[in-house]
C-alpha positions in Angstrom: -24.4 -76.5 65.1 -23.9 -76.1 68.8 -27.1 -75.9 71.0 -27.1 -72.6 73.0 -28.7 -72.7 76.4 -30.7 -69.9 77.9 -28.0 -69.5 80.5 -25.4 -69.0 77.7 -27.6 -66.3 76.1 -28.2 -64.5 79.3 -24.5 -64.6 80.2 -23.6 -63.2 76.7 -26.1 -60.4 77.1 -24.7 -59.3 80.4 -21.1 -59.4 79.3 -21.6 -57.8 75.8 -20.7 -54.2 75.2 -23.4 -51.7 74.2 -22.6 -51.9 70.4 -22.9 -55.7 70.4 -26.2 -55.4 72.3 -27.6 -52.9 69.8 -26.6 -55.2 66.9 -28.1 -58.3 68.5 -31.4 -56.5 69.2 -31.5 -55.3 65.5 -31.0 -58.8 64.3 -33.6 -60.3 66.6 -36.1 -57.6 65.5 -35.3 -58.1 61.8 -33.9 -54.6 61.4 -30.3 -55.6 60.8 -28.7 -55.2 57.3 -25.2 -55.7 56.2 -22.9 -52.7 55.8 -22.8 -51.5 52.2 -20.1 -49.0 52.6 -17.1 -51.2 53.2 -15.3 -53.3 50.6 -14.9 -53.1 46.8 -17.7 -51.9 44.6 -17.3 -54.8 42.2 -16.9 -58.4 43.3 -15.5 -61.4 41.5 -17.9 -64.4 41.0 -16.1 -66.2 43.7 -16.3 -63.3 46.2 -20.0 -62.9 45.4 -20.8 -66.6 45.7 -19.0 -66.7 49.1 -20.9 -63.7 50.4 -24.2 -65.3 49.4 -23.0 -68.7 50.6 -23.9 -70.3 47.3 -21.9 -72.0 44.6 -20.6 -70.2 41.5 -23.0 -72.4 39.4 -26.0 -71.1 41.5 -24.7 -67.6 41.0 -24.6 -68.1 37.2 -28.1 -69.5 37.3 -29.2 -66.4 39.2 -27.7 -64.2 36.6 -29.2 -66.1 33.7 -32.6 -65.9 35.4 -32.3 -62.1 35.4 -32.1 -61.6 39.1 -28.6 -60.2 39.0 -26.8 -58.2 36.3 -23.2 -58.8 35.6 -20.7 -56.1 34.7 -18.4 -57.0 31.9 -14.9 -55.4 32.3 -13.6 -56.9 29.1 -14.5 -60.0 27.1 -14.7 -62.9 29.4 -14.1 -60.9 32.6 -17.2 -60.3 34.7 -17.9 -58.7 38.1 -21.0 -58.2 40.2 -22.0 -55.0 42.0 -21.5 -55.3 45.7 -24.7 -53.3 46.2 -26.7 -55.9 44.2 -25.3 -58.8 46.2 -26.0 -57.0 49.5 -29.5 -56.2 48.4 -30.1 -60.0 47.9 -28.5 -60.7 51.3 -30.8 -58.1 52.9 -33.9 -59.5 51.2 -34.4 -56.6 48.8 -35.2 -56.8 45.0 -32.3 -56.1 42.7 -32.8 -53.7 39.9 -32.3 -54.9 36.3 -31.0 -52.7 33.5 
C-alpha cells in the first residue's frame, strides 16, 4: 500500500469536487454506508464473496454459523440478499429467518 503524505491529502482536498469532499468527510466521521439501491437484489456466492472481500469458503462458514441466510432458487442453486451483504459491510446485524 502506498504511503500518502499530508501534502498529497491537502492537494486532494483542494482539487476535489463538493460531492467527493462530502463523501470523504462522511468516511472520516464514520457515517458512510454503501449504497443499497443499486445492483441486483440477489447475489451469487462469488459476487457476495467479492463484495465482502472474503473467500467463498468463508462465506459458506458464515452461512453455516447462522450469520447469513441463503435463498434457494432451486435445488443446488443459492443466492444471498444484497441487503444482507451490505448490512455486514456497513457493520449492522443481519436478521435471521
